[in-house]
C-alpha positions in Angstrom: 14.9 9.2 24.6 18.1 7.7 23.3 18.6 4.1 21.4 19.7 2.6 24.9 16.6 3.8 27.0 14.2 1.4 28.2 11.4 3.8 28.4 8.6 3.1 26.1 8.1 5.8 23.4 4.5 7.3 23.3 3.4 6.8 19.7 0.3 8.1 18.0 -0.5 6.2 15.0 -2.7 7.2 11.9 -3.6 4.5 9.6 -6.9 3.6 7.6 -5.9 0.3 5.7 -6.4 -3.0 7.5 -3.4 -4.4 5.9 -1.2 -1.4 6.9 -2.5 -1.6 10.4 -1.9 -5.3 10.9 1.7 -4.8 9.9 2.1 -1.8 12.3 0.7 -4.0 15.0 3.0 -6.9 14.1 6.0 -4.4 14.3 5.0 -2.6 17.5 4.1 -5.7 19.3 7.4 -7.2 18.4 9.2 -4.1 19.9 6.9 -4.0 22.9 5.4 -0.5 21.9 1.8 0.2 22.7 0.0 2.7 20.8 -0.9 5.9 23.0 -3.6 6.4 20.3 -4.8 5.1 17.0 -6.6 7.6 14.8 -8.4 6.1 11.8 -10.9 7.3 9.2 -13.4 6.5 6.6 -11.5 8.6 4.3 -12.3 11.8 2.2 -15.7 12.1 0.7 -14.4 11.4 -2.8 -12.9 8.2 -1.7 -14.8 6.7 1.3 -13.8 3.2 2.7 -15.0 0.8 5.4 -11.5 -0.4 6.1 -11.4 1.7 9.5 -14.2 -0.8 10.6 -11.8 -3.8 10.3 -9.2 -1.8 12.1 -11.2 -1.1 15.0 -12.2 -4.9 15.2 -8.6 -5.9 15.0 -7.3 -3.6 17.6 -6.7 -4.7 21.3 -9.8 -3.9 23.5 -7.6 -1.6 25.6 -6.6 0.6 22.7 -7.7 4.1 22.5 -9.2 4.9 19.1 -10.3 8.1 17.4 -12.4 7.9 14.2 -12.4 11.3 12.3 -12.4 13.0 8.9 -11.0 16.3 10.2 -7.2 16.0 11.3 -7.1 19.4 12.6 -9.7 18.6 15.4 -7.2 16.1 16.7 -4.5 18.5 17.7 -5.7 19.3 21.3 -6.2 15.6 22.1 -2.8 14.8 20.4 -1.1 17.6 22.4 -2.7 16.4 25.8 -1.0 13.0 25.0 2.7 14.5 24.8 3.6 12.2 22.0 7.0 11.0 21.4 6.5 10.2 17.7 3.6 10.4 15.3 3.5 7.4 13.0 1.6 7.4 9.9 0.8 4.9 7.1 -1.8 4.8 4.5 -3.2 8.2 5.9 -5.1 10.0 2.9 -5.0 13.4 4.7 -2.2 15.8 5.3 -1.7 16.3 9.0 -1.5 20.1 9.6 1.5 21.9 11.1 0.1 22.1 14.4 0.2 18.3 14.7 3.5 17.8 13.2 4.9 20.3 15.7 3.7 18.2 18.7 5.8 15.1 18.8 9.2 15.3 20.7 11.0 13.1 18.1 8.9 14.2 15.1 6.5 12.7 12.7 7.2 10.0 10.4 5.3 8.3 7.5 5.6 5.0 6.0 5.4 4.8 2.2 5.4 1.2 0.5 7.6 2.4 -2.3 11.5 3.1 -3.0 11.3 6.9 -2.6 11.8 9.5 -4.3 10.3 7.0 -6.8 6.3 6.6 -6.8 5.2 9.1 -4.5 1.7 9.6 -4.2 -1.6 7.5 -3.2 -0.9 4.4 -5.6 2.2 2.5 -5.0 0.6 -0.5 -6.8 1.6 1.3 -9.8 5.2 -0.2 -9.3 3.6 -3.6 -10.1 1.3 -2.2 -12.7 4.2 -0.8 -14.7 6.3 -4.2 -14.2 9.1 -2.6 -12.3 11.6 -5.2 -11.2 11.9 -4.1 -7.5 9.7 -3.3 -4.6 10.4 -1.0 -1.8 9.3 0.6 1.4 10.5 4.0 3.0 10.1 5.6 6.2 10.7 9.3 6.1 10.1 12.5 8.0 6.7 13.9 7.3 6.8 17.1 5.3 4.4 19.6 4.1 4.0 17.8 0.7 3.1 14.1 0.7 6.0 11.6 0.7 8.9 14.3 0.3 10.6 14.3 3.7 13.9 13.2 4.3 14.4 9.4 4.4 15.2 7.5 7.6 15.1 4.0 6.2 14.6 2.5 2.7 14.7 -1.1 1.8 14.2 -2.7 -1.6 13.7 -6.5 -2.9 13.0 -8.0 -6.4 9.6 -8.5 -7.4 8.7 -12.3 -6.8 8.9 -14.9 -9.8 5.3 -15.5 -9.4 3.4 -12.4 -9.3 0.2 -12.6 -7.4 -1.6 -10.3 -4.7 -0.5 -12.6 -2.0 3.3 -13.1 -3.0 3.5 -9.2 -3.6 2.1 -8.5 -0.2 4.4 -10.9 1.3 7.4 -9.4 0.0 6.0 -5.8 0.9 5.4 -7.0 4.6 8.9 -7.9 5.1 10.2 -4.6 3.5 7.9 -2.7 5.7 8.9 -4.2 8.8 12.7 -3.6 8.0 12.1 -0.1 7.1 10.1 0.4 10.4 12.8 -1.4 12.6 15.7 0.7 11.1 13.9 4.0 10.7 11.9 4.3 13.7 15.2 3.8 15.7 16.7 6.9 13.8 13.7 8.9 14.5 14.0 8.2 18.1 17.7 9.2 18.1 16.6 12.5 16.4 18.7 11.8 13.2 17.4 14.2 10.3 17.4 11.6 7.7 18.7 12.1 4.0 17.1 14.7 1.7 15.1 13.2 -1.2 16.5 14.1 -4.8 13.6 15.6 -6.5 15.3 14.9 -9.9 14.7 11.2 -9.4 11.0 11.5 -8.2 8.2 10.1 -9.9 4.2 10.1 -9.0 1.9 7.3 -8.7 -1.5 8.5 -9.4 -4.6 6.5 -8.7 -5.9 4.0 -11.4 -8.0 5.7 -13.8 -11.3 3.8 -14.8 -9.9 2.9 -18.1 -6.7 1.4 -16.5 -8.9 -1.2 -14.6 -9.5 -2.8 -18.3 -7.3 -5.6 -19.6 -6.1 -5.5 -23.0 -5.6 -9.1 -24.5 -3.2 -7.7 -26.9 -0.5 -7.0 -24.5 1.9 -10.0 -23.5 0.8 -12.6 -20.8 3.4 -11.6 -18.4 2.2 -7.8 -18.5 -1.3 -8.8 -18.0 -0.3 -10.9 -14.9 1.5 -7.6 -13.4 -1.5 -5.5 -14.4 -4.1 -7.6 -12.9 -2.2 -8.2 -9.7 -1.7 -4.4 -9.1 -5.3 -3.9 -9.9 -6.3 -6.5 -7.3 -4.0 -6.0 -4.5 -6.8 -4.6 -2.1 -9.9 -5.9 -3.9 -10.6 -7.2 -7.4 -11.3 -4.4 -9.8 -9.4 -5.8 -13.0 -12.1 -6.2 -15.8 -11.6 -7.4 -19.3 -14.1 -8.7 -22.2 -14.2 -12.3 -23.1 -16.6 -13.7 -25.9 -18.5 -10.4 -25.8 -19.4 -10.4 -22.2 -17.8 -8.6 -19.3 -15.8 -10.2 -16.6 -14.5 -9.3 -13.3 -10.8 -10.8 -13.3 -10.3 -12.2 -9.9 -6.9 -13.8 -10.7 -4.7 -14.1 -13.8 -1.7 -16.3 -14.1 0.6 -16.4 -17.4 1.0 -19.9 -18.6 4.7 -21.2 -19.6 3.2 -23.3 -22.5 0.5 -21.1 -23.7 1.3 -20.6 -27.6 -1.6 -20.6 -29.9 -2.1 -19.2 -33.4 -5.6 -17.8 -32.2 -5.9 -14.0 -32.1 -5.8 -12.0 -28.8 -9.0 -12.4 -26.5 -9.9 -15.8 -27.9 -11.2 -18.1 -25.3 -9.1 -21.1 -25.7 -10.7 -23.4 -22.8 -13.4 -22.9 -20.4 -13.7 -25.2 -17.3 -16.3 -23.6 -15.2 -15.2 -20.2 -13.6 -11.5 -21.1 -14.9 -10.9 -19.6 -18.3 -7.9 -20.0 -20.8 -7.4 -16.8 -22.9 -4.9 -16.0 -25.8 -3.0 -12.8 -25.4 -0.7 -10.9 -27.6 2.0 -13.1 -26.5 1.3 -16.6 -24.5 -1.9 -17.5 -22.9 -3.4 -16.8 -19.5 -5.2 -19.0 -16.8 -8.0 -16.5 -15.5 -10.4 -16.9 -12.7 -13.4 -14.7 -13.5 -16.9 -13.7 -12.6 -19.2 -12.4 -15.3 -20.5 -9.0 -14.6 -24.1 -8.4 -15.4 -24.6 -5.6 -17.7 -27.5 -3.1 -17.8 
């Protein structure tokens, strides 16, 4: 199949996150590509998720869907489909060699980070660490996660108003660009550019202690961290006036100077709180968590 071919490629998709599936569906519908099979999963035992249910509900009625936690068991079914490309995005499992060898034009993976930086399961660390740029990379699937040759990589600045919605909007645009460019190169059997391992970094999942916000940090740093922690679902937490709160939204205030010590509750208007930080103040939407 070459770039000028009108034949539709047979694509097998592996995806477990609803946001990722919606982007894949948007891209595929725009290109006129049906999915020969959609493989999804509740994930490994250590990190079960219900996102696969949303994916099933969002899929077209005619879409063939396989739900499994055992990737090896999918090999005979995938082989019977004679796929042109396998496309994975947010898959928390390694695809075994017998599956990677099946597609005519190879297997590719979409990683929402500027590889080789931030390999691993948690690209939200880009935001948590206060990096200035977001990225998305389509690469050839290799034996180790996120290490295969790069087919397409796109970057854009982190938006001025850092929030889960604004970050997802920038990421969505980058992901669609990476898919457009990289998938065409995959169909043309281009090998991609090898990654420079010397430039690689790893994005580990957030440890429990990292989900707690430290009011001694500057307001802008706290906004980045709360946004990163809440990209999928609110998990940022903090202590305010001796109580524990789930921090649903946090925004640095441009005129939030105060002589009060970090953590001081400056104003309380219902569910919206103004809290002093190590530099500036933040507006917080939060819910008190009952403590046993």
